[in-house]
HTML snippet that shows the backbone in 3Dmol.js (N, CA, C, O; Angstrom):
<script src="https://3Dmol.org/build/3Dmol-min.js"></script>
<div id="view" style="width:600px;height:400px;position:relative"></div>
<script>
const pdb = `
ATOM      1  N   MET A   1       2.824  11.157  -2.894  1.00  0.00           N
ATOM      2  CA  MET A   1       1.980  10.441  -3.812  1.00  0.00           C
ATOM      3  C   MET A   1       2.373   8.956  -3.769  1.00  0.00           C
ATOM      4  O   MET A   1       3.559   8.629  -3.766  1.00  0.00           O
ATOM      5  N   GLU A   2       1.420   8.098  -3.739  1.00  0.00           N
ATOM      6  CA  GLU A   2       1.654   6.667  -3.578  1.00  0.00           C
ATOM      7  C   GLU A   2       2.461   6.061  -4.740  1.00  0.00           C
ATOM      8  O   GLU A   2       3.265   5.156  -4.519  1.00  0.00           O
ATOM      9  N   LEU A   3       2.256   6.544  -5.960  1.00  0.00           N
ATOM     10  CA  LEU A   3       2.977   5.998  -7.106  1.00  0.00           C
ATOM     11  C   LEU A   3       4.441   6.416  -7.143  1.00  0.00           C
ATOM     12  O   LEU A   3       5.210   5.877  -7.938  1.00  0.00           O
ATOM     13  N   GLU A   4       4.841   7.363  -6.302  1.00  0.00           N
ATOM     14  CA  GLU A   4       6.226   7.809  -6.236  1.00  0.00           C
ATOM     15  C   GLU A   4       6.956   7.209  -5.042  1.00  0.00           C
ATOM     16  O   GLU A   4       8.043   7.667  -4.691  1.00  0.00           O
ATOM     17  N   THR A   5       6.376   6.190  -4.412  1.00  0.00           N
ATOM     18  CA  THR A   5       6.943   5.560  -3.225  1.00  0.00           C
ATOM     19  C   THR A   5       7.386   4.138  -3.557  1.00  0.00           C
ATOM     20  O   THR A   5       6.619   3.343  -4.099  1.00  0.00           O
ATOM     21  N   ARG A   6       8.628   3.838  -3.224  1.00  0.00           N
ATOM     22  CA  ARG A   6       9.209   2.530  -3.539  1.00  0.00           C
ATOM     23  C   ARG A   6       8.408   1.369  -2.950  1.00  0.00           C
ATOM     24  O   ARG A   6       8.250   0.336  -3.601  1.00  0.00           O
ATOM     25  N   SER A   7       7.909   1.528  -1.745  1.00  0.00           N
ATOM     26  CA  SER A   7       7.190   0.441  -1.084  1.00  0.00           C
ATOM     27  C   SER A   7       5.907   0.055  -1.820  1.00  0.00           C
ATOM     28  O   SER A   7       5.435  -1.071  -1.668  1.00  0.00           O
ATOM     29  N   THR A   8       5.338   0.949  -2.604  1.00  0.00           N
ATOM     30  CA  THR A   8       4.146   0.634  -3.398  1.00  0.00           C
ATOM     31  C   THR A   8       4.426  -0.504  -4.370  1.00  0.00           C
ATOM     32  O   THR A   8       3.547  -1.318  -4.653  1.00  0.00           O
ATOM     33  N   TYR A   9       5.631  -0.558  -4.871  1.00  0.00           N
ATOM     34  CA  TYR A   9       5.986  -1.515  -5.910  1.00  0.00           C
ATOM     35  C   TYR A   9       6.600  -2.807  -5.381  1.00  0.00           C
ATOM     36  O   TYR A   9       6.553  -3.828  -6.067  1.00  0.00           O
ATOM     37  N   GLU A  10       7.174  -2.788  -4.178  1.00  0.00           N
ATOM     38  CA  GLU A  10       7.865  -3.981  -3.706  1.00  0.00           C
ATOM     39  C   GLU A  10       7.251  -4.631  -2.476  1.00  0.00           C
ATOM     40  O   GLU A  10       7.576  -5.787  -2.204  1.00  0.00           O
ATOM     41  N   ASN A  11       6.406  -3.984  -1.730  1.00  0.00           N
ATOM     42  CA  ASN A  11       5.850  -4.511  -0.482  1.00  0.00           C
ATOM     43  C   ASN A  11       4.351  -4.781  -0.594  1.00  0.00           C
ATOM     44  O   ASN A  11       3.732  -4.512  -1.624  1.00  0.00           O
ATOM     45  N   ASP A  12       3.773  -5.325   0.497  1.00  0.00           N
ATOM     46  CA  ASP A  12       2.319  -5.521   0.560  1.00  0.00           C
ATOM     47  C   ASP A  12       1.598  -4.205   0.289  1.00  0.00           C
ATOM     48  O   ASP A  12       2.014  -3.145   0.757  1.00  0.00           O
ATOM     49  N   ILE A  13       0.530  -4.290  -0.461  1.00  0.00           N
ATOM     50  CA  ILE A  13      -0.274  -3.109  -0.756  1.00  0.00           C
ATOM     51  C   ILE A  13      -1.417  -3.042   0.245  1.00  0.00           C
ATOM     52  O   ILE A  13      -2.204  -3.984   0.348  1.00  0.00           O
ATOM     53  N   ASN A  14      -1.518  -1.964   0.968  1.00  0.00           N
ATOM     54  CA  ASN A  14      -2.587  -1.724   1.945  1.00  0.00           C
ATOM     55  C   ASN A  14      -2.645  -2.792   3.031  1.00  0.00           C
ATOM     56  O   ASN A  14      -3.685  -2.958   3.668  1.00  0.00           O
ATOM     57  N   GLY A  15      -1.551  -3.519   3.257  1.00  0.00           N
ATOM     58  CA  GLY A  15      -1.514  -4.519   4.322  1.00  0.00           C
ATOM     59  C   GLY A  15      -2.491  -5.659   4.129  1.00  0.00           C
ATOM     60  O   GLY A  15      -2.879  -6.308   5.100  1.00  0.00           O
ATOM     61  N   ASP A  16      -2.897  -5.917   2.897  1.00  0.00           N
ATOM     62  CA  ASP A  16      -3.895  -6.959   2.655  1.00  0.00           C
ATOM     63  C   ASP A  16      -3.292  -8.358   2.563  1.00  0.00           C
ATOM     64  O   ASP A  16      -4.023  -9.337   2.416  1.00  0.00           O
ATOM     65  N   GLY A  17      -1.952  -8.461   2.647  1.00  0.00           N
ATOM     66  CA  GLY A  17      -1.296  -9.759   2.599  1.00  0.00           C
ATOM     67  C   GLY A  17      -1.185 -10.350   1.206  1.00  0.00           C
ATOM     68  O   GLY A  17      -0.682 -11.463   1.049  1.00  0.00           O
ATOM     69  N   LEU A  18      -1.641  -9.633   0.198  1.00  0.00           N
ATOM     70  CA  LEU A  18      -1.577 -10.151  -1.162  1.00  0.00           C
ATOM     71  C   LEU A  18      -0.231  -9.893  -1.820  1.00  0.00           C
ATOM     72  O   LEU A  18       0.036 -10.396  -2.912  1.00  0.00           O
ATOM     73  N   GLY A  19       0.610  -9.118  -1.167  1.00  0.00           N
ATOM     74  CA  GLY A  19       1.929  -8.818  -1.719  1.00  0.00           C
ATOM     75  C   GLY A  19       1.898  -7.637  -2.661  1.00  0.00           C
ATOM     76  O   GLY A  19       0.851  -7.255  -3.183  1.00  0.00           O
ATOM     77  N   GLY A  20       3.055  -7.078  -2.862  1.00  0.00           N
ATOM     78  CA  GLY A  20       3.185  -5.957  -3.772  1.00  0.00           C
ATOM     79  C   GLY A  20       3.388  -6.456  -5.193  1.00  0.00           C
ATOM     80  O   GLY A  20       3.049  -7.593  -5.523  1.00  0.00           O
ATOM     81  N   LEU A  21       3.933  -5.607  -6.010  1.00  0.00           N
ATOM     82  CA  LEU A  21       4.159  -5.961  -7.398  1.00  0.00           C
ATOM     83  C   LEU A  21       5.430  -6.778  -7.575  1.00  0.00           C
ATOM     84  O   LEU A  21       5.648  -7.369  -8.632  1.00  0.00           O
ATOM     85  N   GLY A  22       6.269  -6.814  -6.546  1.00  0.00           N
ATOM     86  CA  GLY A  22       7.484  -7.615  -6.604  1.00  0.00           C
ATOM     87  C   GLY A  22       8.603  -7.003  -7.425  1.00  0.00           C
ATOM     88  O   GLY A  22       9.512  -7.718  -7.848  1.00  0.00           O
ATOM     89  N   TRP A  23       8.561  -5.693  -7.663  1.00  0.00           N
ATOM     90  CA  TRP A  23       9.618  -5.037  -8.410  1.00  0.00           C
ATOM     91  C   TRP A  23      10.894  -5.055  -7.594  1.00  0.00           C
ATOM     92  O   TRP A  23      10.841  -4.941  -6.370  1.00  0.00           O
ATOM     93  N   LYS A  24      12.039  -5.196  -8.243  1.00  0.00           N
ATOM     94  CA  LYS A  24      13.328  -5.236  -7.570  1.00  0.00           C
ATOM     95  C   LYS A  24      14.124  -3.995  -7.953  1.00  0.00           C
ATOM     96  O   LYS A  24      14.300  -3.693  -9.133  1.00  0.00           O
ATOM     97  N   PHE A  25      14.606  -3.279  -6.930  1.00  0.00           N
ATOM     98  CA  PHE A  25      15.329  -2.034  -7.141  1.00  0.00           C
ATOM     99  C   PHE A  25      16.823  -2.251  -6.986  1.00  0.00           C
ATOM    100  O   PHE A  25      17.261  -2.891  -6.030  1.00  0.00           O
ATOM    101  N   GLY A  26      17.609  -1.725  -7.914  1.00  0.00           N
ATOM    102  CA  GLY A  26      19.057  -1.855  -7.873  1.00  0.00           C
ATOM    103  C   GLY A  26      19.697  -1.297  -9.128  1.00  0.00           C
ATOM    104  O   GLY A  26      19.165  -0.383  -9.758  1.00  0.00           O
ATOM    105  N   ASP A  27      20.853  -1.858  -9.489  1.00  0.00           N
ATOM    106  CA  ASP A  27      21.632  -1.348 -10.617  1.00  0.00           C
ATOM    107  C   ASP A  27      22.096  -2.450 -11.572  1.00  0.00           C
ATOM    108  O   ASP A  27      23.167  -2.333 -12.167  1.00  0.00           O
ATOM    109  N   ASP A  28      21.319  -3.499 -11.724  1.00  0.00           N
ATOM    110  CA  ASP A  28      21.717  -4.555 -12.645  1.00  0.00           C
ATOM    111  C   ASP A  28      20.482  -5.203 -13.256  1.00  0.00           C
ATOM    112  O   ASP A  28      19.356  -4.833 -12.924  1.00  0.00           O
ATOM    113  N   ASN A  29      20.687  -6.160 -14.139  1.00  0.00           N
ATOM    114  CA  ASN A  29      19.560  -6.775 -14.850  1.00  0.00           C
ATOM    115  C   ASN A  29      18.646  -7.574 -13.933  1.00  0.00           C
ATOM    116  O   ASN A  29      17.466  -7.735 -14.243  1.00  0.00           O
ATOM    117  N   ASP A  30      19.156  -8.079 -12.815  1.00  0.00           N
ATOM    118  CA  ASP A  30      18.320  -8.813 -11.865  1.00  0.00           C
ATOM    119  C   ASP A  30      17.486  -7.878 -10.996  1.00  0.00           C
ATOM    120  O   ASP A  30      16.450  -8.283 -10.469  1.00  0.00           O
ATOM    121  N   ASN A  31      17.924  -6.646 -10.844  1.00  0.00           N
ATOM    122  CA  ASN A  31      17.251  -5.626 -10.029  1.00  0.00           C
ATOM    123  C   ASN A  31      17.218  -4.328 -10.837  1.00  0.00           C
ATOM    124  O   ASN A  31      17.952  -3.390 -10.527  1.00  0.00           O
ATOM    125  N   PRO A  32      16.372  -4.264 -11.873  1.00  0.00           N
ATOM    126  CA  PRO A  32      16.489  -3.189 -12.862  1.00  0.00           C
ATOM    127  C   PRO A  32      15.825  -1.857 -12.519  1.00  0.00           C
ATOM    128  O   PRO A  32      16.017  -0.885 -13.250  1.00  0.00           O
ATOM    129  N   TRP A  33      15.063  -1.777 -11.452  1.00  0.00           N
ATOM    130  CA  TRP A  33      14.290  -0.556 -11.201  1.00  0.00           C
ATOM    131  C   TRP A  33      14.996   0.409 -10.272  1.00  0.00           C
ATOM    132  O   TRP A  33      15.713   0.002  -9.358  1.00  0.00           O
ATOM    133  N   LYS A  34      14.781   1.719 -10.521  1.00  0.00           N
ATOM    134  CA  LYS A  34      15.275   2.792  -9.655  1.00  0.00           C
ATOM    135  C   LYS A  34      14.105   3.751  -9.415  1.00  0.00           C
ATOM    136  O   LYS A  34      13.151   3.800 -10.191  1.00  0.00           O
ATOM    137  N   ILE A  35      14.203   4.503  -8.334  1.00  0.00           N
ATOM    138  CA  ILE A  35      13.198   5.527  -8.033  1.00  0.00           C
ATOM    139  C   ILE A  35      13.901   6.601  -7.212  1.00  0.00           C
ATOM    140  O   ILE A  35      14.689   6.282  -6.322  1.00  0.00           O
ATOM    141  N   ASN A  36      13.626   7.856  -7.498  1.00  0.00           N
ATOM    142  CA  ASN A  36      14.261   8.946  -6.755  1.00  0.00           C
ATOM    143  C   ASN A  36      13.313  10.136  -6.626  1.00  0.00           C
ATOM    144  O   ASN A  36      13.601  11.223  -7.126  1.00  0.00           O
ATOM    145  N   GLY A  37      12.202   9.929  -5.965  1.00  0.00           N
ATOM    146  CA  GLY A  37      11.244  11.000  -5.770  1.00  0.00           C
ATOM    147  C   GLY A  37      10.349  11.237  -6.979  1.00  0.00           C
ATOM    148  O   GLY A  37       9.650  12.248  -7.057  1.00  0.00           O
ATOM    149  N   SER A  38      10.375  10.308  -7.910  1.00  0.00           N
ATOM    150  CA  SER A  38       9.520  10.410  -9.090  1.00  0.00           C
ATOM    151  C   SER A  38       8.950   9.024  -9.359  1.00  0.00           C
ATOM    152  O   SER A  38       8.980   8.153  -8.490  1.00  0.00           O
ATOM    153  N   TYR A  39       8.447   8.831 -10.531  1.00  0.00           N
ATOM    154  CA  TYR A  39       7.953   7.514 -10.894  1.00  0.00           C
ATOM    155  C   TYR A  39       9.142   6.573 -11.122  1.00  0.00           C
ATOM    156  O   TYR A  39      10.236   7.040 -11.436  1.00  0.00           O
ATOM    157  N   PRO A  40       8.949   5.272 -10.972  1.00  0.00           N
ATOM    158  CA  PRO A  40      10.040   4.330 -11.200  1.00  0.00           C
ATOM    159  C   PRO A  40      10.530   4.374 -12.647  1.00  0.00           C
ATOM    160  O   PRO A  40       9.775   4.683 -13.569  1.00  0.00           O
ATOM    161  N   TYR A  41      11.795   4.061 -12.817  1.00  0.00           N
ATOM    162  CA  TYR A  41      12.378   3.981 -14.147  1.00  0.00           C
ATOM    163  C   TYR A  41      13.419   2.872 -14.156  1.00  0.00           C
ATOM    164  O   TYR A  41      13.903   2.467 -13.099  1.00  0.00           O
ATOM    165  N   LEU A  42      13.764   2.384 -15.328  1.00  0.00           N
ATOM    166  CA  LEU A  42      14.766   1.332 -15.466  1.00  0.00           C
ATOM    167  C   LEU A  42      16.145   1.939 -15.305  1.00  0.00           C
ATOM    168  O   LEU A  42      16.387   3.054 -15.768  1.00  0.00           O
ATOM    169  N   TYR A  43      17.059   1.220 -14.650  1.00  0.00           N
ATOM    170  CA  TYR A  43      18.363   1.776 -14.305  1.00  0.00           C
ATOM    171  C   TYR A  43      19.166   2.245 -15.519  1.00  0.00           C
ATOM    172  O   TYR A  43      20.008   3.132 -15.380  1.00  0.00           O
ATOM    173  N   TRP A  44      18.931   1.680 -16.698  1.00  0.00           N
ATOM    174  CA  TRP A  44      19.717   2.079 -17.862  1.00  0.00           C
ATOM    175  C   TRP A  44      19.162   3.327 -18.554  1.00  0.00           C
ATOM    176  O   TRP A  44      19.759   3.809 -19.516  1.00  0.00           O
ATOM    177  N   GLN A  45      18.031   3.857 -18.080  1.00  0.00           N
ATOM    178  CA  GLN A  45      17.459   5.062 -18.699  1.00  0.00           C
ATOM    179  C   GLN A  45      18.124   6.301 -18.169  1.00  0.00           C
ATOM    180  O   GLN A  45      17.775   7.410 -18.573  1.00  0.00           O
TER     181      GLN A  45
END
`;
const viewer = $3Dmol.createViewer("view");
viewer.addModel(pdb, "pdb");
viewer.setStyle({}, {cartoon: {color: "spectrum"}});
viewer.zoomTo();
viewer.render();
</script>
């Protein structure tokens, strides 16, 4: 499912060159998002 894929949130969407959502994945306040086969969630959840 597209909403469960990390690249949907951080990379170009459909190769249109408009860019993705720019979400940053990691374990700190500068990169607060995580994903593990489900929908994205904030690292502190």
